[in-house]
C-alpha positions in Angstrom: -87.4 -40.2 67.8 -90.1 -40.3 70.5 -88.9 -39.7 74.0 -88.0 -42.7 76.2 -89.4 -41.6 79.5 -93.1 -41.4 78.7 -96.4 -41.4 80.6 -98.4 -42.7 77.6 -98.0 -45.3 75.0 -100.3 -45.1 71.9 -100.1 -48.0 69.5 -101.0 -46.9 65.9 -101.6 -49.0 62.8 -101.3 -47.6 59.3 -103.6 -49.3 56.9 -102.4 -50.1 53.4 -98.8 -49.4 54.3 -96.7 -52.4 54.9 -95.5 -51.6 58.4 -96.8 -50.5 61.8 -95.1 -48.3 64.4 -95.3 -47.3 68.0 -95.4 -43.7 69.2 -94.5 -43.0 72.8 -95.6 -39.6 74.1 -93.7 -37.3 76.3 -95.7 -36.3 79.4 -96.7 -32.6 79.5 -97.5 -30.8 82.6 -99.4 -27.5 83.4 -101.1 -26.8 80.1 -101.8 -23.2 79.6 -105.5 -23.6 78.8 -108.2 -26.2 78.5 -108.9 -27.3 74.9 -112.7 -27.8 75.3 -114.8 -24.8 74.5 -118.4 -24.9 75.5 -121.1 -23.8 73.0 -123.2 -22.6 76.0 -122.2 -19.1 77.0 -122.7 -20.0 80.7 -119.4 -20.8 82.3 -118.7 -24.2 83.7 -117.9 -22.6 87.0 -121.3 -20.9 87.2 -123.0 -24.1 86.3 -121.3 -25.9 89.1 -121.8 -23.2 91.7 -125.5 -22.9 90.8 -126.1 -26.6 90.7 -124.4 -27.7 93.9 -127.5 -27.0 96.2 -129.5 -29.3 93.9 -126.8 -31.9 93.9 -126.9 -31.9 97.8 -130.7 -32.3 97.8 -130.5 -35.2 95.4 -127.8 -36.9 97.5 -129.4 -36.4 100.9 -132.9 -37.5 99.7 -131.5 -40.5 97.9 -129.6 -41.5 101.1 -132.9 -41.2 103.2 -134.9 -43.0 100.5 -132.2 -45.8 100.7 -132.8 -46.3 104.5 -135.4 -48.9 103.4 -133.9 -52.1 102.0 -136.7 -52.4 99.4 -135.7 -49.0 98.1 -132.1 -49.9 98.0 -133.1 -52.9 95.8 -134.5 -50.4 93.3 -131.0 -48.7 93.1 -129.2 -52.0 93.0 -131.3 -53.3 90.1 -131.0 -50.0 88.2 -127.2 -50.1 88.4 -127.0 -53.8 87.3 -129.3 -53.1 84.4 -127.5 -49.9 83.3 -126.0 -50.2 79.8 -123.9 -47.0 80.2 -120.2 -46.6 80.8 -119.3 -47.5 84.4 -123.0 -48.5 84.9 -123.9 -44.8 85.4 -127.4 -43.8 86.2 -127.9 -40.6 84.2 -129.8 -38.3 86.7 -132.6 -37.0 84.4 -133.5 -40.5 83.2 -133.2 -42.3 86.6 -135.0 -39.7 88.8 -137.9 -39.2 86.3 -138.3 -42.8 85.6 -141.8 -44.3 86.3 -141.8 -46.9 89.1 -144.4 -49.2 90.8 -144.1 -48.8 94.5 -146.7 -50.4 96.8 -148.8 -51.1 93.7 -148.8 -47.5 92.7 -147.2 -45.9 89.6 -145.0 -43.1 90.7 -141.6 -41.6 89.9 -138.4 -41.8 91.9 -138.4 -38.0 91.8 -141.7 -37.8 93.8 -140.7 -40.5 96.2 -137.3 -39.0 97.2 -138.8 -35.5 97.4 -140.9 -36.8 100.4 -137.6 -36.8 102.4 -137.1 -33.1 101.9 -138.6 -30.3 104.0 -142.1 -29.5 102.6 -141.1 -26.0 101.6 -138.4 -27.5 99.3 -140.4 -30.3 97.7 -142.2 -28.4 94.9 -139.1 -26.5 93.6 -137.1 -29.8 93.8 -139.7 -31.7 91.8 -139.8 -29.0 89.1 -136.0 -28.8 88.9 -135.7 -32.6 88.5 -138.6 -32.8 86.0 -136.8 -30.3 83.6 -133.2 -31.6 84.4 -130.9 -31.4 81.4 -129.8 -34.8 80.0 -126.1 -35.5 80.7 -125.7 -32.8 83.4 -125.4 -35.1 86.5 -124.4 -38.7 87.0 -125.3 -41.0 89.9 -122.9 -43.9 90.1 -120.3 -46.0 92.0 -116.9 -44.7 90.9 -115.1 -47.9 91.9 -115.6 -51.0 90.0 -115.5 -53.2 93.1 -118.5 -51.4 94.4 -120.4 -51.8 91.2 -119.7 -55.5 91.2 -120.1 -56.3 94.9 -122.6 -53.9 96.5 -126.1 -55.2 97.2 -129.1 -53.8 98.9 -128.1 -55.6 102.1 -125.0 -53.6 102.4 -124.2 -50.2 104.0 -124.3 -47.1 101.7 -123.3 -43.5 101.7 -124.4 -41.0 99.1 -121.9 -38.2 98.3 -122.6 -34.8 96.7 -119.7 -33.7 94.6 -119.5 -30.1 93.4 -117.1 -27.3 93.1 -117.4 -24.1 95.3 -114.8 -21.3 95.6 -115.4 -21.2 99.4 -115.2 -24.9 100.0 -112.5 -27.1 101.2 -111.8 -29.2 98.1 -110.1 -31.9 100.2 -113.4 -32.9 101.7 -116.5 -34.3 100.2 -120.0 -34.0 101.6 -121.8 -37.3 102.0 -124.9 -38.6 103.8 -125.5 -41.8 105.7 -128.9 -43.6 105.6 -130.2 -41.5 108.4 -129.5 -38.3 106.6 -126.6 -37.3 108.7 -123.8 -35.3 107.0 -120.5 -37.1 106.8 -117.3 -35.4 105.5 -115.2 -37.7 103.4 -111.5 -37.2 102.2 -111.3 -36.5 98.5 -108.1 -38.5 98.3 -108.8 -41.5 100.5 -111.3 -44.1 99.3 -114.1 -44.5 101.9 -114.5 -47.9 103.6 -118.2 -47.8 103.0 -119.5 -48.1 99.4 -120.4 -44.6 98.3 -122.8 -43.7 95.6 -121.8 -40.3 94.0 -124.0 -37.6 92.6 -121.5 -35.8 90.3 -121.5 -33.2 87.5 -121.1 -35.5 84.5 -117.8 -35.9 82.7 -119.3 -37.8 79.8 -121.0 -34.9 78.1 -123.9 -37.0 77.0 -121.7 -39.8 75.5 -122.5 -42.7 77.8 -121.8 -45.6 75.4 -118.3 -46.8 74.4 -117.2 -45.6 70.9 -115.3 -48.5 69.5 -115.0 -47.3 65.9 -115.0 -43.6 64.8 -114.7 -42.7 61.2 -112.5 -39.9 60.0 -113.7 -36.4 59.0 -111.2 -36.2 56.2 -112.2 -36.7 52.6 -110.4 -39.1 50.2 -109.9 -39.0 46.5 -110.8 -41.6 43.9 -108.1 -43.2 41.9 -110.3 -43.1 38.8 -113.6 -41.1 38.5 -115.1 -44.0 36.5 -115.1 -46.5 39.5 -115.6 -46.3 43.2 -112.2 -47.5 44.3 -110.6 -45.2 46.9 -106.9 -44.9 47.5 -107.3 -44.4 51.2 -104.3 -44.3 53.6 -105.4 -44.2 57.2 -103.8 -44.2 60.6 -105.7 -46.0 63.4 -105.2 -46.5 67.1 -104.7 -50.0 68.3 -104.3 -49.6 72.0 -103.5 -46.9 74.6 -101.8 -47.3 77.9 -101.5 -44.4 80.4 -99.4 -44.8 83.5 -100.7 -41.9 85.7 -104.3 -41.3 86.8 -105.3 -37.8 85.7 -108.6 -38.0 87.5 -106.9 -37.3 90.8 -109.7 -38.2 93.2 -111.5 -41.5 93.9 -114.9 -40.1 93.0 -113.9 -39.4 89.4 -114.0 -43.0 88.1 -112.3 -43.7 84.8 -110.4 -41.1 82.9 -112.3 -39.8 79.9 -109.6 -39.7 77.2 -109.8 -38.0 73.8 -107.3 -37.2 71.1 -106.7 -33.9 69.2 -105.2 -34.4 65.8 -104.1 -32.1 63.0 -102.5 -33.2 59.8 -101.0 -31.8 56.6 -100.3 -33.3 53.2 -96.6 -33.1 52.0 -93.6 -31.6 53.7 -94.5 -28.0 52.5 -98.2 -28.1 53.1 -100.2 -26.3 55.9 -101.6 -28.0 58.9 -105.4 -28.1 59.1 -107.4 -27.3 62.3 -107.6 -29.5 65.2 -110.0 -32.5 65.0 -111.1 -34.2 68.2 -111.5 -38.0 68.3 -113.0 -39.7 71.4 -111.3 -42.8 72.8 -113.6 -43.4 75.8 -112.9 -44.5 79.3 -109.4 -45.5 80.3 -108.0 -46.6 83.7 -104.4 -45.9 84.7 -102.0 -48.9 84.1 -104.5 -50.8 82.1 -104.2 -51.1 78.4 -107.2 -50.0 76.5 -107.7 -51.9 73.2 -109.6 -49.8 70.7 -110.0 -49.1 67.0 -110.3 -45.5 66.2 -109.4 -43.9 62.9 -107.5 -40.8 63.7 -106.4 -39.6 60.2 -107.2 -40.6 56.6 -105.8 -39.3 53.3 -105.5 -40.0 49.6 -101.8 -40.1 49.9 -99.4 -41.7 52.4 -97.2 -38.5 52.4 -98.9 -36.8 55.3 -97.7 -35.4 58.7 -99.5 -35.5 62.0 -99.6 -33.8 65.4 -101.4 -35.6 68.2 -102.3 -34.6 71.7 -104.0 -36.7 74.3 -106.3 -35.0 76.7 -108.2 -36.2 79.8 -111.7 -34.6 79.8 -112.9 -33.2 83.1 -116.4 -32.4 81.6 -118.7 -30.5 83.9 -116.3 -31.3 86.8 -114.0 -28.4 86.6 -113.8 -27.2 83.0 -110.0 -27.6 83.0 -109.1 -30.6 80.9 -105.7 -32.2 81.4 -103.1 -32.4 78.7 -101.7 -35.9 79.1 -99.2 -36.0 76.3 -98.3 -34.7 72.9 -96.1 -35.6 69.9 -95.4 -34.4 66.3 -94.8 -37.2 64.0 -92.9 -35.7 61.1 -93.6 -38.2 58.4 -96.1 -41.0 57.8 -95.0 -43.2 54.8 
């Protein structure tokens, strides 16, 4: 039976089988290795170290740009109009977007670069112009800031990156005069803080509510198109602990890893990842994601729940795991 003291509850529904069941997951700590493997040979650590100076340039120049209320209105409107998770402003889109300022067509990239020293402007503009989609996010990590902040309010802009020589308990931020302010990584700032952050979304900025299975099913009869399809789907997920430990991380990016086998004496296939999307601690997330599908109900399943740290650190957190020995 599933363990009683669990950090996670995942509700599953089995289609075409006349019952449903609840699986509770035992919390697992200190996983030996992250599951995600990047196709790019460049290590996440190197990407973070190399990109931090650019993140600081973006944050400082955005803060100085925002000293003007009219410019803060541009940011406020962009956040309100964002259709992405957590109303994120994806950096390459936002900074290269065409704008009309003082009756002139320009880009935010060109405008914020004016607040940098002259010797830095050209390289900054080139770097932003060719910035990779999904590499950096600009956003308010707290929902109350996204809902309540307006261009009339105070603002800080924080640069979040990972450096071996840095004090990871402190975050560098800038006020509207460009002064550097050190913020606690653990304590939420009193002033609404826009964060420039290595993206944890990996380019997936819209909620995935339904995800089809990668498994094939067999037809009952080759002369018709009726499929004998037994599938297991999630109904909701509830996580008690926040695995994004710091305030600037926003929602947890949760995904499942599943492997299944058919029959008691079969072999498990390889791990298949299924994305569940953003989840907040102590809030039930209602979703519909098909996590396994077979032509027979006699299949077995291993499930792991992971919190994706994306570009942030490269070390995903194993939240929970379970082996369910029989699905009938």
